[in-house]
NUNU-679776 format. One record per residue (C-alpha): x, y, z; residue in one letter; residue number from 1. Coordinates in steps of 0.001 Angstrom, whole numbers. Layout:
REM residues N
REC         u         v         w   aa     i
REC         X         Y         Z    A   NUM
...
//
This chain:
REM residues 251
REC         u         v         w   aa     i
REC    109190    116990    109500    M     1
REC    111039    113381    109212    I     2
REC    112037    111692    112610    R     3
REC    115357    109943    112887    L     4
REC    114949    107353    115509    I     5
REC    118057    105540    117276    P     6
REC    116711    101630    118350    V     7
REC    118701    100539    121191    L     8
REC    118592     96404    121317    L     9
REC    118373     95272    124940    L    10
REC    119482     91909    125856    K    11
REC    119403     91556    129602    G    12
REC    120134     94822    131193    K    13
REC    123035     95785    128472    G    14
REC    123099     97497    125102    L    15
REC    123745     95033    122267    V    16
REC    123972     95379    118169    K    17
REC    123501     92297    115839    T    18
REC    123883     91846    112248    V    19
REC    121034     90159    110631    N    20
REC    119623     89510    114002    F    21
REC    122213     87379    115144    K    22
REC    125149     87334    117146    N    23
REC    124403     90188    119647    P    24
REC    127666     91963    120667    V    25
REC    127588     93843    123922    Y    26
REC    128515     97435    123410    I    27
REC    127394     99497    126645    G    28
REC    124761    100445    129164    D    29
REC    121415    101753    127671    P    30
REC    120919    104548    130333    I    31
REC    124363    105828    129262    N    32
REC    123226    105927    125538    A    33
REC    120275    107581    126786    V    34
REC    121769    110521    128148    R    35
REC    123988    110893    125721    I    36
REC    120984    110901    123215    F    37
REC    119145    113441    125516    N    38
REC    122258    115801    124942    E    39
REC    121733    115571    121524    K    40
REC    118045    116202    121290    E    41
REC    117321    113279    119115    V    42
REC    113278    113064    117825    D    43
REC    112509    109836    119404    E    44
REC    113870    106611    120922    L    45
REC    113102    103039    120321    V    46
REC    113616    100057    122992    L    47
REC    113320     96750    121757    C    48
REC    113971     93671    124052    D    49
REC    115459     91285    121519    I    50
REC    115077     87922    123846    E    51
REC    111346     88659    125207    A    52
REC    109288     87098    122565    S    53
REC    111679     84179    121537    T    54
REC    111944     83474    125368    Q    55
REC    108101     84020    125868    Q    56
REC    108343     86271    128601    R    57
REC    106740     89320    129884    E    58
REC    108417     92677    129230    P    59
REC    110916     93857    132373    N    60
REC    108764     96587    133450    Y    61
REC    111287     97753    136219    A    62
REC    113914     97930    133793    W    63
REC    112047     99845    131155    I    64
REC    110825    102162    133834    K    65
REC    114410    102857    134800    D    66
REC    115183    103586    131229    I    67
REC    112368    105515    130202    V    68
REC    112615    107630    133482    S    69
REC    116111    109062    131934    E    70
REC    114580    109987    128620    C    71
REC    113555    113488    127567    F    72
REC    112297    112133    124139    M    73
REC    109184    110308    123079    P    74
REC    109742    106545    123480    V    75
REC    108728    103484    121841    G    76
REC    108949     99846    123404    Y    77
REC    108578     96398    121652    G    78
REC    109382     92943    122857    G    79
REC    107129     90078    124542    G    80
REC    103896     92202    124266    I    81
REC    101260     89649    123805    R    82
REC     97833     91207    125609    N    83
REC     95854     94149    126456    I    84
REC     96928     94268    130269    E    85
REC    100932     94168    128989    Q    86
REC    100165     96811    126472    I    87
REC     98256     99172    129635    R    88
REC    101296     98635    131790    R    89
REC    103876     99572    129095    I    90
REC    102050    102866    128518    F    91
REC    101593    103285    132375    D    92
REC    105526    103310    132192    L    93
REC    105580    106498    130114    G    94
REC    106080    104885    126744    V    95
REC    104329    106872    124095    E    96
REC    104258    104194    121447    K    97
REC    103817    100478    121569    V    98
REC    105332     98557    119041    I    99
REC    104402     94737    117911    M   100
REC    105961     92085    116082    N   101
REC    105273     88435    116892    S   102
REC    102065     89629    118559    A   103
REC    101019     91818    115319    A   104
REC     99309     88612    113752    F   105
REC     96595     88990    116180    D   106
REC     94503     91162    114314    F   107
REC     91874     91340    116984    E   108
REC     94345     92655    119743    L   109
REC     95732     95159    117361    L   110
REC     92262     96367    116831    A   111
REC     91312     96336    120597    K   112
REC     94413     98083    121433    A   113
REC     94083    100896    118787    A   114
REC     90337    101448    119868    S   115
REC     91548    102119    123478    I   116
REC     95029    103856    122923    Y   117
REC     94732    105646    119771    G   118
REC     95927    104425    116180    N   119
REC     98900    106758    116665    Q   120
REC    100248    104806    119699    S   121
REC    100053    101361    118008    I   122
REC    102990    100507    115794    V   123
REC    103749     97373    113986    V   124
REC    107304     96218    113051    S   125
REC    107504     93798    110076    I   126
REC    110487     91960    109760    D   127
REC    111142     90699    106041    A   128
REC    113504     88566    104231    K   129
REC    114297     88353    100792    K   130
REC    114197     84750     99025    S   131
REC    116512     82985     96896    F   132
REC    114162     83847     94011    F   133
REC    113586     87257     95240    G   134
REC    110010     87490     96797    S   135
REC    109886     88944    100336    Y   136
REC    108322     87292    103458    Q   137
REC    107446     88364    107085    V   138
REC    109274     86723    109748    Y   139
REC    108653     87389    113493    S   140
REC    110329     86307    116533    K   141
REC    113935     87731    115974    S   142
REC    113591     86205    112303    G   143
REC    113212     82746    113306    T   144
REC    109689     81944    112307    V   145
REC    108963     82559    108787    K   146
REC    105097     83369    107570    H   147
REC    102634     83114    104717    K   148
REC    102545     86727    104550    W   149
REC    104334     88968    102042    T   150
REC    105209     92760    103439    P   151
REC    102882     94497    101421    E   152
REC     99995     92107    102120    D   153
REC    100415     91878    105890    F   154
REC    100885     95786    106027    A   155
REC     97667     96177    104685    R   156
REC     96062     93765    107066    Q   157
REC     97520     95319    110033    V   158
REC     96665     99002    108884    V   159
REC     92962     97703    108240    A   160
REC     93463     96231    112145    A   161
REC     93916    100082    113583    G   162
REC     97349    100302    113280    V   163
REC     98819    104153    112939    G   164
REC    102288    102906    111917    E   165
REC    104781    100687    110390    I   166
REC    108401    100172    110774    I   167
REC    109589     97950    107781    I   168
REC    112837     96039    108736    Q   169
REC    114930     94371    106386    S   170
REC    116328     91185    108059    V   171
REC    119177     90972    105306    D   172
REC    120378     94461    105657    K   173
REC    120251     94738    109502    E   174
REC    123279     96040    111097    G   175
REC    124909     95784    107797    S   176
REC    125601     99718    107472    M   177
REC    125321     99165    103378    S   178
REC    121974    100968    103024    G   179
REC    118584    100286    103191    F   180
REC    116291     97532    101005    D   181
REC    114791    100651     99014    L   182
REC    112734     98201     97023    E   183
REC    110992     96398    100282    L   184
REC    110621    100135    101782    T   185
REC    109133    101803     98543    K   186
REC    106733     98597     98151    S   187
REC    105336     98562    101510    V   188
REC    105057    102477    101261    A   189
REC    102850    102228     98162    N   190
REC    100700     99867     99882    A   191
REC     99225    101689    102661    V   192
REC     98345    105124    103845    N   193
REC    100274    105423    107338    V   194
REC    103607    106474    108065    P   195
REC    106528    104117    107071    I   196
REC    109760    103775    109172    V   197
REC    112531    102386    107051    A   198
REC    114733    100278    109268    S   199
REC    117451     98000    108517    G   200
REC    121189     98968    107010    G   201
REC    121578    102760    107626    A   202
REC    125568    103306    107244    G   203
REC    125445    107122    106489    N   204
REC    123435    110374    105663    I   205
REC    123235    109488    101899    S   206
REC    121339    105883    103056    H   207
REC    118910    107844    104941    I   208
REC    118125    110095    102175    A   209
REC    117580    107757     99718    D   210
REC    115131    105930    102106    A   211
REC    113165    109182    102435    L   212
REC    113687    110062     98686    K   213
REC    113790    106865     96605    I   214
REC    112188    104012     99288    G   215
REC    109252    106705    100201    K   216
REC    109680    106196    103902    A   217
REC    108321    108937    106471    S   218
REC    111117    108354    108806    S   219
REC    113999    106108    109397    V   220
REC    115273    103984    112523    A   221
REC    118588    102825    113066    A   222
REC    121003    101079    115354    G   223
REC    124545    100812    113951    S   224
REC    124527    104389    112511    F   225
REC    123622    105805    115862    F   226
REC    126092    103825    117848    V   227
REC    129278    103113    115708    Y   228
REC    131553    105350    114207    K   229
REC    134110    104819    111275    G   230
REC    134885    101667    109397    K   231
REC    136166     99888    112415    H   232
REC    132887    100401    114247    R   233
REC    134285    102097    117232    A   234
REC    131133    102474    119774    V   235
REC    130719    105835    119959    L   236
REC    126955    107346    120197    I   237
REC    126344    110183    117671    N   238
REC    123433    111843    115855    Y   239
REC    123464    113893    112815    P   240
REC    124208    117700    112975    T   241
REC    121115    119987    112708    Q   242
REC    122410    121237    109332    D   243
REC    122210    117617    108104    E   244
REC    118623    117194    109683    I   245
REC    117794    120404    107804    A   246
REC    118939    119218    104388    N   247
REC    116798    115920    104740    L   248
REC    113768    117797    105754    N   249
REC    114443    119774    102422    S   250
REC    114124    116597    100217    L   251
//
């Protein structure tokens, strides 16, 4: 079964949406969004604090607890996580998956977390940009810091450390609603043997089908697709119908 995973970007206590990781626009209250997603029986939810790592601060545990207490579905959290104690506190709040990005370059931390909490609970989100020459490089800290790794090589390293799932995020496509970077998704999916979640660019059901079929993703995560409706991007929390989900599962 594929998973269709809404990603809620948190800035302070607001729910925001970005394009290419820039210019966050306030779109509402995260708890209200969670309550609507509960009614729509979503598979899973991801919370991402987009300021924690760049501001070099810890996760806002009290705020995470408030949001998670409203969730009827499994929740993953990312943002500001740098050590095992923080990971423990996040899990103690009821979060089921910890998602690491900036801290994922600490392979010892990944290995220790996976050994304590299980591979399936430790996820790495790989942010990648395409260069002028067509090659991909890995970025961190909300797309502001470039690293030497290619997405494929970095994926192999984190999986070797014990990570059980990878979210591959195209910075260039994020918020565009123009479709996933299928080349990027497919190359990472071919490089490792853990589930790959495609992220960045979903605008319609066909884009999701392409990511699953052509991009070889196991599941899909998206932000704009679940919070915007129509060409004018009216804010409206939405989710595919059961028939649409059944069609995706039949691919």
